[in-house]
NULUM-163003 format. One line per field, with one value per residue (C-alpha): residue in one letter; x, y, z. Coordinates in steps of 0.5 Angstrom, whole numbers, plus 2048, in hexadecimal, padded with zeros to 3 digits. Example, Ala and Ser with C-alpha at 12.3 -4.5 7.8 and 13.67 -1.06 7.14 Angstrom:
BEGIN
rovo c(A,S)
X c(819,81B)
Y c(7F7,7FE)
Z c(810,80E)
***
This chain:
BEGIN
rovo c(X,X,X,X,X,X,X,X,X,X,X,X,X,X,X,X,X,X,X,X,X,X,X,X,X,X,X,X,X,X,X,X,X,X,X,X,X,X,X,X,X,X,X,X,X,X,X,X,X,X,X,X,X,X,X,X,X,X,X,X,X,X,X,X,X,X,X,X,X,X,X,X,X,X,X,X,X,X,X,X,X,X,X,X,X,X,X,X,X,X,X,X,X,X,X,X,X,X,X,X,X,X,X,X,X,X,X,X,X,X,X,X,X,X,X,X,X,X,X,X,X,X,X,X,X,X,X,X,X,X,X,X,X,X,X,X,X,X,X,X,X,X,X,X,X,X,X,X,X,X,X,X,X,X,X,X,X,X,X,X,X,X,X,X,X,X,X,X,X,X,X,X,X,X,X,X,X,X,X,X,X,X,X,X,X,X,X,X,X,X,X,X,X,X,X,X,X,X,X,X,X,X,X,X,X,X,X,X,X,X,X,X,X,X,X,X,X,X,X,X,X,X,X,X,X,X,X,X,X,X,X,X,X,X,X,X,X,X,X,X,X,X,X,X,X,X,X,X,X,X,X,X,X,X,X,X,X,X,X,X,X,X,X,X,X,X,X,X,X,X,X,X,X,X,X,X,X,X,X,X,X,X,X,X,X,X,X,X,X,X,X,X,X,X,X,X,X,X,X,X,X,X,X,X,X,X,X,X,X,X,X,X,X,X,X,X,X,X,X,X,X,X,X,X,X,X,X,X,X,X,X,X,X,X,X,X,X,X,X,X,X,X,X,X,X,X,X,X,X,X,X,X,X,X,X,X,X,X,X,X,X,X,X,X,X,X,X,X,X,X,X,X,X,X,X,X,X,X,X,X,X,X,X,X,X,X,X,X,X,X,X,X,X,X,X,X,X,X,X,X,X,X,X,X,X,X,X,X,X,X,X,X,X,X,X,X,X,X,X,X,X,X,X,X,X,X,X,X,X,X,X,X,X,X,X,X,X,X,X,X,X,X,X,X,X,X,X,X,X,X,X,X,X,X,X,X,X,X,X,X,X,X,X,X,X,X,X,X,X,X,X,X,X)
X c(800,802,801,7FB,7FA,7F3,7F6,7F6,7FC,7FC,7FB,801,808,80C,808,807,80E,813,817,81E,823,829,82A,828,822,822,81B,817,810,809,80A,804,806,80D,80B,805,80B,810,80C,809,80F,810,80A,80F,813,810,80C,810,80C,80C,814,815,81D,81E,820,81E,817,812,80C,80C,806,804,807,80D,80C,80A,810,815,810,812,81A,81A,81F,824,82B,82D,833,832,831,832,82C,827,82B,823,826,82B,829,824,82A,82E,828,828,82F,82E,827,82B,831,82C,828,82F,832,838,83A,839,833,834,83B,83D,83E,839,836,831,833,830,82F,833,837,83B,83A,83D,843,844,844,84A,84E,84E,850,856,856,857,85C,862,860,863,868,86B,86A,86F,874,872,872,86D,872,874,873,86E,86A,862,85D,859,851,84E,847,842,83D,83C,838,83C,83D,843,847,847,848,84E,850,84E,852,859,857,857,850,851,84B,849,844,83E,83F,838,836,834,838,83F,842,848,84C,84C,84C,853,857,855,85A,860,864,861,859,855,84E,84B,844,83F,838,830,82C,830,82E,82F,82A,827,829,82F,836,838,83B,83C,83F,844,845,847,84C,84F,850,853,858,859,85B,85F,863,861,85E,858,854,84E,848,843,83B,838,831,82E,827,828,82A,823,820,824,824,81B,81A,820,822,826,82B,832,835,835,83A,839,83E,844,848,842,845,840,839,836,82E,82A,824,822,821,81E,81E,819,81A,81A,820,826,829,82D,831,837,839,840,840,843,846,84D,84B,84B,851,852,855,850,84B,84A,846,841,83D,836,832,839,83E,841,83C,842,840,843,840,842,83C,83B,834,82E,827,825,81E,820,823,81D,818,81D,81D,815,815,819,814,80E,80F,814,817,80F,80D,813,813,80B,80D,812,80F,809,80F,812,80B,80A,811,80F,808,80B,812,80D,808,80E,811,80A,80A,810,815,819,81D,81D,824,821,81A,81A,81B,81C,823,826,825,821,81A,81B,81B,81F,81E,822,821,821,828,826,820,81D,818,818,819,81F,81E,820,819,815,817,816,80E,80E,80F,80A,804,809,80D,814,817,81E,822,829,82F,833,83B,842,841,839,839,835,82F,82A,825,81F,81E,817,819,813,813,80F,808,808,803,7FF,7FA,7FF,804,7FF,7FD,804,804,7FD,802,807,803,801,807,809,804,805,80C,80B,806,809,811,814,81A,820,820,822,82A,82C,82F,829,824,824,827,827,82C,82F,836,83B,840,847,849,850,852,855,85C,85C,855,853,84D)
Y c(801,808,80D,811,819,817,811,811,815,80E,80A,80D,80D,80E,80D,805,805,806,80D,80D,80D,80C,80C,812,812,811,813,819,819,81C,822,821,81A,81C,821,81B,817,81B,81E,817,815,81D,81A,817,81C,81F,825,82B,830,829,829,82C,82B,82F,836,837,83B,837,83D,843,846,846,84D,849,844,848,84C,845,843,84B,848,841,843,849,846,84D,84C,850,856,859,856,857,85E,85E,857,85A,860,85C,858,85F,863,85B,85C,863,860,85C,860,864,860,85D,864,865,86C,86E,869,86D,86B,865,85E,858,853,84E,847,83F,83F,841,83B,83F,845,842,840,846,84A,844,847,84E,84C,848,84E,853,84E,84E,855,856,852,855,85C,85A,856,850,84C,847,842,83C,83B,83F,83C,83A,840,83D,83E,83C,83B,838,833,835,832,82D,833,836,82F,830,835,835,82E,831,837,835,838,835,834,834,833,833,82D,82F,831,82F,836,833,839,83C,840,845,842,83C,840,844,83D,83C,842,844,84A,844,846,849,849,847,843,845,842,845,840,839,833,82E,832,838,83D,843,844,84A,84E,854,84F,84C,855,856,851,852,85A,857,853,859,85E,858,855,85B,855,857,852,852,84F,84C,84B,845,848,842,842,848,84E,84F,84D,851,858,857,854,855,85B,85E,858,85A,855,859,85F,863,85F,862,85A,857,857,853,850,84A,849,844,848,841,83F,845,849,846,846,840,83B,83E,844,846,84D,84F,856,859,85E,864,863,862,85C,858,859,85C,855,851,856,854,85B,858,85D,861,865,869,869,862,85F,85B,855,84E,848,841,83F,842,841,840,843,849,848,847,84E,851,84E,850,858,858,854,85A,85F,85B,85A,85F,85F,860,859,855,856,853,84D,84B,84E,849,842,845,845,83E,83A,83E,83A,834,834,835,82F,82A,82C,82C,824,823,81E,823,828,82E,831,836,839,83D,844,849,84C,845,843,840,840,838,833,82F,829,823,81D,81F,81C,815,815,80E,80E,808,80A,810,816,813,80F,815,817,811,812,81A,817,813,818,81D,821,821,823,821,81D,81E,81D,824,824,824,824,824,81D,819,81E,81D,823,823,82B,82E,834,839,83D,841,83D,838,83A,83A,836,831,831,82F,829,828,827,823,81E,81F,81C,816,814,815,810,80B,80B,80A,805,801,802,800,7FA,7FE,805,808,80A,811,80E,80A,810,816,81C,823,826,828,824,821,81D,81E,818,819,81D,822,822,829,829,821,823)
Z c(800,7FE,802,801,802,806,80A,811,816,818,812,80D,80E,813,819,816,815,81C,81C,819,81E,81B,814,811,80D,806,804,805,809,80A,80F,813,815,816,81C,81E,81F,823,826,829,82B,82F,833,836,839,841,841,842,846,84B,84B,852,850,84B,84C,844,842,841,841,83C,839,833,831,831,82D,828,828,828,822,81F,821,81E,818,81C,81D,822,821,818,81C,816,814,81A,81D,820,824,825,829,82D,830,831,835,839,83C,83D,842,844,846,848,84D,850,851,84D,84E,846,844,83D,83C,83E,83B,83A,836,836,835,834,83B,842,841,83A,83F,844,841,83D,843,847,83E,840,847,845,83F,845,84A,843,841,84A,84A,842,846,84D,846,848,842,83E,83C,83E,846,845,84C,84C,84C,852,853,85A,85C,85F,85D,857,850,84B,845,84A,84A,843,842,847,843,83C,83D,841,848,84F,853,85A,85B,864,867,869,870,875,874,86C,869,868,86E,86E,871,86C,866,86A,86B,864,861,85F,859,854,856,851,854,85A,857,85C,85A,85B,85A,85C,858,85D,862,85F,865,862,865,868,863,868,86D,869,866,86C,86D,867,869,86F,86B,867,86D,870,86A,865,860,85D,85B,856,857,851,854,850,852,84B,851,855,851,84F,856,85B,858,858,85E,863,861,866,866,863,85F,858,855,85B,85E,859,85B,856,84F,84B,84D,848,847,844,840,83F,847,84C,845,843,83B,838,838,835,837,83D,83E,841,843,845,84A,845,83F,841,845,83D,83A,833,831,831,82E,827,822,81D,818,81B,817,814,81B,81E,825,82A,82B,830,82F,830,82A,823,820,826,825,827,828,830,830,82D,833,837,836,836,83D,83F,83B,83D,845,847,84E,850,84D,84E,856,855,852,856,85C,85A,85A,860,862,860,862,869,86A,867,86C,870,870,86E,876,878,877,87C,877,875,877,872,86E,86B,86D,866,86B,865,869,86A,863,85D,85D,85F,865,866,86B,86E,874,87B,87E,880,87D,87C,875,872,86C,869,866,85F,861,862,85B,857,85A,858,852,851,852,84C,851,850,858,857,85D,85C,862,864,862,865,86C,86C,869,86D,86D,868,866,861,85E,85C,856,857,850,84D,84B,852,854,85C,859,856,85C,85F,85C,85B,863,864,85F,864,86A,866,864,86B,86E,869,869,870,86F,869,86A,865,866,866,864,85E,85F,85C,856,854,856,850,853,84F,853,84C,84F,849,84B,846,843,845,84B,84B,850,853,855,856,851)
***
């Protein structure tokens, strides 16, 4: 039998045959049927809005979808061909520099990226070049015998491990202390004359907590006063950069601290844009060395650019500009205040169960809109958090369980990221399912609990195949 235009979708090819998996297909097929084939396979993915592991935007306004569709064919790297997209990107950089209290938002440098990881790496590269410039000005050569630069941090997302590996920088990552966040003492212990920067995280991946940028900055001020050594700070605000300015505006973590030279923020997380946009902003133009800047044609002139990628879509930047104009400070404050309110509601109800120790309660001054909990010491429940995560998954909720990094690796936690679109009503439905899951696990505990390796984790941890002898990572 041959295909006919009148065939039912499921009686013609390709749906009467298995989909190609290993060989490039020889023949063309009907777009309607091919769409159905791909669409049906994607039904096996989870529901994005019920994925409470992800930090990424999973709900946008219809107008954002319209702008994304209209921008489908725009390559943001073609700034001469799409000058208005380039203009919107420049405006976003100025707006974020203003939001982060740059001394001169109209002249400082910044750029959009594919995400916060690229933004973090660009900031790291700029710090490395500033270190090279300091050595050169001190008459220290760059040839054989040049020491390996290092970057100091607490527990960080894997992009910093990749930055260190790819760009030949030693990552001096402090273990997680009892308080879960990098302390000034831990940072000072790891600094030497080849430290290019200290990375301080505003919204730690593992717990959602803010590291204390002001306290670490003050410790570095004291170090400089005692030794003359000045160490820069980069703030990894991938998750916190679009919440702290609106819901904890008196929290000093940004360019109000002169030692903070660069900030990365994720537009597609709390920035509310669709997935695929990050931002890096430097305090002043001089903090991004000219050696890393390339000029491109732009409306008959030139525009400075700095990036690791070349071609990438322009829609996410356009959507970011829409969000900035649409919401402004007032709108972002309303949206993010509501996410914090839902997070605190979840934290209160989970604490009221009397089964868990709350690590982060969704407080706007302590961290991002998230709730993190662990089993209390001495707990005798017949199940683990990994079992609980698995049970919640049967109802469609992705609430990850994972172990914390060294020195807290014996502690398993579970975490909910409260994003734009997780309403109070949905939160109550989640709580109902959580209570039912606990009752089931108490009544019918697993014959053998899942181990951390067996439990599905969503902490974005990746382990290098070949360990780095310098850091052991």
